[in-house]
C-alpha positions as a Markdown table, in Angstrom:
| # | Residue | x | y | z |
|---|---|---|---|---|
| 1 | Met | -73.6 | -77.2 | -60.8 |
| 2 | Phe | -70.7 | -79.1 | -60.9 |
| 3 | Gln | -68.4 | -80.1 | -63.8 |
| 4 | Gln | -68.0 | -84.3 | -64.5 |
| 5 | Gly | -65.2 | -85.3 | -62.3 |
| 6 | Ser | -66.2 | -83.1 | -59.1 |
| 7 | Leu | -67.0 | -83.2 | -55.8 |
| 8 | His | -70.4 | -84.9 | -55.3 |
| 9 | Leu | -72.3 | -84.7 | -52.7 |
| 10 | Gly | -71.4 | -86.6 | -50.8 |
| 11 | His | -68.6 | -84.7 | -51.0 |
| 12 | Leu | -69.5 | -81.5 | -50.4 |
| 13 | Val | -72.2 | -82.2 | -47.5 |
| 14 | Pro | -68.4 | -83.1 | -44.8 |
| 15 | Phe | -67.1 | -79.8 | -46.5 |
| 16 | Leu | -70.1 | -78.1 | -45.6 |
| 17 | Phe | -69.4 | -79.1 | -42.8 |
| 18 | Thr | -65.7 | -78.5 | -41.8 |
| 19 | Arg | -66.3 | -74.6 | -43.0 |
| 20 | Tyr | -68.7 | -74.0 | -40.9 |
| 21 | Leu | -66.5 | -75.7 | -37.6 |
| 22 | Gln | -63.7 | -74.1 | -38.9 |
| 23 | Glu | -65.8 | -70.3 | -39.1 |
| 24 | Ala | -67.8 | -71.1 | -35.4 |
| 25 | Phe | -64.2 | -72.5 | -34.1 |
| 26 | Gly | -61.8 | -70.6 | -36.1 |
| 27 | Ala | -60.4 | -74.5 | -36.3 |
| 28 | Pro | -57.1 | -74.9 | -39.0 |
| 29 | Val | -58.1 | -77.2 | -41.6 |
| 30 | Val | -56.5 | -79.6 | -43.9 |
| 31 | Ile | -58.0 | -81.6 | -46.5 |
| 32 | Gln | -55.8 | -84.2 | -48.7 |
| 33 | Ile | -56.6 | -84.7 | -52.4 |
| 34 | Thr | -55.9 | -88.1 | -52.9 |
| 35 | Asp | -54.8 | -88.3 | -56.0 |
| 36 | Asp | -52.1 | -91.3 | -55.9 |
| 37 | Glu | -56.0 | -93.0 | -54.8 |
| 38 | Lys | -56.5 | -92.4 | -58.1 |
| 39 | Phe | -54.1 | -93.6 | -60.7 |
| 40 | Leu | -53.9 | -96.7 | -58.4 |
| 41 | His | -57.7 | -97.5 | -58.9 |
| 42 | Lys | -59.1 | -95.3 | -61.2 |
| 43 | His | -56.8 | -96.8 | -63.8 |
| 44 | Leu | -56.0 | -93.3 | -65.1 |
| 45 | Thr | -53.3 | -90.9 | -65.9 |
| 46 | Leu | -50.9 | -89.1 | -63.2 |
| 47 | Glu | -51.9 | -85.6 | -65.5 |
| 48 | Gln | -55.6 | -87.1 | -65.3 |
| 49 | Cys | -54.9 | -87.0 | -61.5 |
| 50 | Asp | -54.2 | -83.4 | -61.7 |
| 51 | Gln | -56.8 | -82.1 | -63.9 |
| 52 | Tyr | -58.9 | -83.6 | -60.9 |
| 53 | Thr | -56.8 | -82.3 | -58.5 |
| 54 | Ile | -57.2 | -78.4 | -60.0 |
| 55 | Asp | -61.0 | -79.3 | -60.1 |
| 56 | Asn | -61.2 | -80.3 | -57.1 |
| 57 | Val | -59.8 | -77.5 | -55.4 |
| 58 | Lys | -61.8 | -75.6 | -57.5 |
| 59 | Asp | -65.3 | -76.8 | -55.8 |
| 60 | Ile | -63.7 | -76.7 | -52.5 |
| 61 | Val | -62.0 | -73.4 | -52.4 |
| 62 | Ala | -65.5 | -71.6 | -53.1 |
| 63 | Leu | -66.8 | -73.5 | -50.3 |
| 64 | Gly | -65.2 | -70.3 | -49.0 |
| 65 | Phe | -63.0 | -71.8 | -46.7 |
| 66 | Asp | -61.1 | -69.1 | -44.4 |
| 67 | Pro | -57.8 | -69.7 | -46.9 |
| 68 | Ala | -55.9 | -68.8 | -43.2 |
| 69 | Arg | -56.8 | -71.8 | -41.9 |
| 70 | Thr | -56.3 | -73.8 | -44.1 |
| 71 | Leu | -54.1 | -76.1 | -46.2 |
| 72 | Ile | -54.8 | -77.7 | -48.8 |
| 73 | Phe | -52.8 | -81.1 | -49.8 |
| 74 | Gln | -52.2 | -83.3 | -52.9 |
| 75 | Asn | -50.6 | -86.6 | -51.9 |
| 76 | Thr | -48.0 | -86.7 | -55.4 |
| 77 | Arg | -47.1 | -83.6 | -54.8 |
| 78 | Tyr | -46.3 | -83.2 | -50.8 |
| 79 | Ile | -44.7 | -86.5 | -49.8 |
| 80 | Arg | -41.4 | -84.9 | -50.3 |
| 81 | Arg | -42.4 | -82.7 | -47.4 |
| 82 | Leu | -44.6 | -85.9 | -45.6 |
| 83 | Tyr | -42.4 | -88.5 | -46.5 |
| 84 | Pro | -39.7 | -88.0 | -43.1 |
| 85 | Thr | -43.0 | -88.7 | -40.6 |
| 86 | Val | -44.8 | -91.9 | -42.3 |
| 87 | Leu | -40.6 | -92.9 | -42.5 |
| 88 | Ala | -40.9 | -92.5 | -38.1 |
| 89 | Ile | -44.7 | -94.2 | -38.5 |
| 90 | Gln | -43.4 | -97.2 | -40.5 |
| 91 | Arg | -40.1 | -98.0 | -37.6 |
| 92 | Leu | -42.6 | -98.6 | -35.0 |
| 93 | Val | -45.8 | -100.0 | -37.1 |
| 94 | Thr | -46.2 | -103.9 | -37.9 |
| 95 | Asn | -48.2 | -104.7 | -41.1 |
| 96 | Asn | -49.6 | -107.5 | -38.3 |
| 97 | Gln | -50.7 | -104.8 | -35.7 |
| 98 | Val | -52.1 | -102.1 | -38.6 |
| 99 | Ser | -53.6 | -104.5 | -40.6 |
| 100 | Pro | -56.7 | -105.7 | -38.3 |
| 101 | Ile | -57.2 | -101.9 | -36.7 |
| 102 | Leu | -57.4 | -100.3 | -40.1 |
| 103 | Cys | -59.1 | -104.1 | -42.3 |
| 104 | Leu | -56.2 | -103.8 | -44.8 |
| 105 | Val | -57.4 | -106.0 | -47.4 |
| 106 | Ser | -54.9 | -106.6 | -50.4 |
| 107 | Arg | -55.6 | -106.3 | -54.0 |
| 108 | Gly | -52.5 | -108.0 | -55.7 |
| 109 | Leu | -50.6 | -104.8 | -56.0 |
| 110 | Val | -49.3 | -103.3 | -53.1 |
| 111 | Gly | -49.4 | -100.0 | -53.5 |
| 112 | Thr | -53.7 | -100.8 | -53.7 |
| 113 | Leu | -53.3 | -101.5 | -50.6 |
| 114 | Gln | -56.8 | -100.8 | -49.1 |
| 115 | Thr | -59.2 | -100.1 | -45.7 |
| 116 | Leu | -62.7 | -101.7 | -45.8 |
| 117 | His | -64.8 | -98.9 | -46.1 |
| 118 | Thr | -67.8 | -101.7 | -43.7 |
| 119 | Cys | -64.9 | -102.7 | -40.7 |
| 120 | Val | -65.6 | -103.7 | -37.4 |
| 121 | Tyr | -62.6 | -104.1 | -35.2 |
| 122 | Ile | -63.6 | -106.1 | -32.2 |
| 123 | Pro | -60.4 | -106.4 | -29.9 |
Protein backbone atom coordinates (compact mmCIF):
# COMPACT_ATOMS: atom_id res chain seq x y z
CA MET A 1 0.00 0.00 0.00
CA PHE A 2 1.31 3.46 -0.83
CA GLN A 3 2.11 5.80 2.02
CA GLN A 4 0.75 9.33 2.28
CA GLY A 5 2.49 11.55 -0.26
CA SER A 6 3.21 8.63 -2.53
CA LEU A 7 1.95 8.13 -6.06
CA HIS A 8 -1.79 7.77 -6.42
CA LEU A 9 -3.71 5.59 -8.87
CA GLY A 10 -3.80 8.41 -11.44
CA HIS A 11 0.01 8.26 -11.56
CA LEU A 12 0.33 4.52 -11.14
CA VAL A 13 -1.65 3.45 -14.22
CA PRO A 14 0.38 5.54 -16.72
CA PHE A 15 3.62 4.35 -15.12
CA LEU A 16 2.56 0.72 -15.41
CA PHE A 17 1.65 1.25 -19.06
CA THR A 18 4.98 3.00 -19.68
CA ARG A 19 6.83 0.10 -18.06
CA TYR A 20 4.93 -2.30 -20.32
CA LEU A 21 5.99 -0.27 -23.38
CA GLN A 22 9.57 -0.28 -22.18
CA GLU A 23 9.49 -4.08 -21.81
CA ALA A 24 7.70 -4.64 -25.13
CA PHE A 25 9.88 -2.35 -27.25
CA GLY A 26 13.08 -1.97 -25.24
CA ALA A 27 12.45 1.76 -25.19
CA PRO A 28 14.34 4.19 -23.00
CA VAL A 29 12.18 6.02 -20.45
CA VAL A 30 12.77 9.47 -18.98
CA ILE A 31 10.82 10.36 -15.83
CA GLN A 32 10.76 13.95 -14.65
CA ILE A 33 10.11 14.59 -10.94
CA THR A 34 8.56 18.07 -10.77
CA ASP A 35 9.56 19.06 -7.26
CA ASP A 36 9.61 22.71 -8.35
CA GLU A 37 5.85 22.54 -9.03
CA LYS A 38 5.22 21.13 -5.57
CA PHE A 39 7.32 23.94 -4.10
CA LEU A 40 5.48 26.69 -6.00
CA HIS A 41 1.91 25.38 -5.90
CA LYS A 42 1.62 23.49 -2.62
CA HIS A 43 3.57 25.95 -0.45
CA LEU A 44 5.98 23.26 0.76
CA THR A 45 9.60 23.78 1.75
CA LEU A 46 12.34 22.49 -0.54
CA GLU A 47 13.19 19.94 2.16
CA GLN A 48 9.59 18.65 2.10
CA CYS A 49 9.74 18.48 -1.70
CA ASP A 50 12.95 16.45 -1.46
CA GLN A 51 11.20 13.95 0.83
CA TYR A 52 8.27 13.68 -1.62
CA THR A 53 10.82 13.08 -4.39
CA ILE A 54 12.49 10.28 -2.45
CA ASP A 55 9.11 8.66 -1.74
CA ASN A 56 7.97 9.01 -5.37
CA VAL A 57 11.20 7.58 -6.77
CA LYS A 58 10.95 4.58 -4.43
CA ASP A 59 7.44 3.93 -5.73
CA ILE A 60 8.54 4.30 -9.36
CA VAL A 61 11.57 2.03 -8.96
CA ALA A 62 9.37 -0.59 -7.27
CA LEU A 63 7.32 -0.82 -10.48
CA GLY A 64 10.22 -2.63 -12.18
CA PHE A 65 11.57 -0.24 -14.82
CA ASP A 66 14.81 -1.41 -16.46
CA PRO A 67 17.53 0.62 -14.68
CA ALA A 68 19.75 0.54 -17.78
CA ARG A 69 17.01 2.16 -19.89
CA THR A 70 15.48 4.53 -17.34
CA LEU A 71 16.49 8.05 -16.34
CA ILE A 72 14.68 9.61 -13.39
CA PHE A 73 15.54 13.21 -12.67
CA GLN A 74 14.45 15.87 -10.19
CA ASN A 75 13.94 19.32 -11.70
CA THR A 76 15.77 21.31 -9.02
CA ARG A 77 18.83 19.04 -9.18
CA TYR A 78 19.00 18.46 -12.94
CA ILE A 79 18.57 22.09 -14.03
CA ARG A 80 22.35 22.60 -14.37
CA ARG A 81 22.39 20.13 -17.26
CA LEU A 82 19.04 21.20 -18.66
CA TYR A 83 19.49 24.97 -18.50
CA PRO A 84 21.56 25.39 -21.73
CA THR A 85 18.72 23.72 -23.67
CA VAL A 86 16.15 25.89 -21.89
CA LEU A 87 18.10 29.01 -22.87
CA ALA A 88 18.36 27.96 -26.52
CA ILE A 89 14.60 27.42 -26.69
CA GLN A 90 13.85 30.67 -24.85
CA ARG A 91 15.88 32.62 -27.37
CA LEU A 92 13.80 31.24 -30.27
CA VAL A 93 10.26 31.37 -28.86
CA THR A 94 8.20 34.38 -27.81
CA ASN A 95 5.55 34.54 -25.08
CA ASN A 96 2.96 35.30 -27.76
CA GLN A 97 3.82 32.02 -29.51
CA VAL A 98 3.83 29.85 -26.39
CA SER A 99 0.81 31.19 -24.51
CA PRO A 100 -1.94 30.04 -26.90
CA ILE A 101 -0.24 26.73 -27.67
CA LEU A 102 0.20 25.75 -24.03
CA CYS A 103 -2.83 27.69 -22.76
CA LEU A 104 -0.68 29.54 -20.26
CA VAL A 105 -2.50 31.29 -17.47
CA SER A 106 -0.85 33.73 -15.10
CA ARG A 107 -1.84 33.38 -11.45
CA GLY A 108 0.26 36.32 -10.30
CA LEU A 109 3.78 35.08 -9.59
CA VAL A 110 5.99 34.32 -12.58
CA GLY A 111 6.95 30.95 -11.09
CA THR A 112 3.33 29.86 -11.03
CA LEU A 113 2.68 30.46 -14.72
CA GLN A 114 0.98 27.24 -15.66
CA THR A 115 -0.92 25.40 -18.33
CA LEU A 116 -4.62 24.72 -18.20
CA HIS A 117 -5.43 21.02 -17.95
CA THR A 118 -8.51 21.30 -20.16
CA CYS A 119 -7.13 23.35 -23.02
CA VAL A 120 -8.23 22.93 -26.58
CA TYR A 121 -6.27 24.96 -29.12
CA ILE A 122 -7.96 25.67 -32.44
CA PRO A 123 -5.85 27.80 -34.80
